[in-house]
N, C-alpha and C positions, 0 to 999 in steps of 0.2 A: 173494399179494394185491398188487395194483398200488397205486401211490401215490395215484391219484385215489380209488379205493375206500377206502383207508385214511383219507385226509383226510375224506371224506364220513362215514365211520363214526365218526370222532373227533368231528366237529361234531354229529352226531346224538346221540352219547352225552352230550356237554356240554349240549346242549339239554334232554335228559331230566333231567340232574342239576339244571339251572336251573329246572325246572318248566315249560318252554316246551311249547306245544301244537303248534307248527309250526316247520319249518325252511324258510326262504325263501332264494332266491338269484336274482340277475339274470344274464342271459347275453346277450351281443350277438347280433343276428340272424345274423351271418356265421359264428358258431361252430357249424356243423352237426355236427361230430364230438363236441363237448361235449354238444350236445342229445341225440344218440344215446346217449351215456354216461348222462346224467341219466335218460332214459326207461328204459334198461336197468336202472338202479338204483332203479326204481319211483317216481321223482318225477313228479308230474303237472304239466301245463301248465294253470295256473289263471287266468292273466291275460296281457295284453299291456301293456307299459310304453311309453307314448308320450312324446316329447320334442320340443320346438321351441325353438331358440335365439331369444332376444328381444334385439333391438338396444337398447343403452342409449339413453335418450331425452332 
């Protein structure tokens, strides 16, 4: 088992123990290898996270 899979399995088990119903993560749009991994591990893309820097006024 690879490190990424082990870490994800650990986090999922901790979420179950804590009574969580979902395990969420954010990943930068440039991390295409990570996205392939998450999809392979059966995570779903359920939202886009948008951000805009605001200058102090």
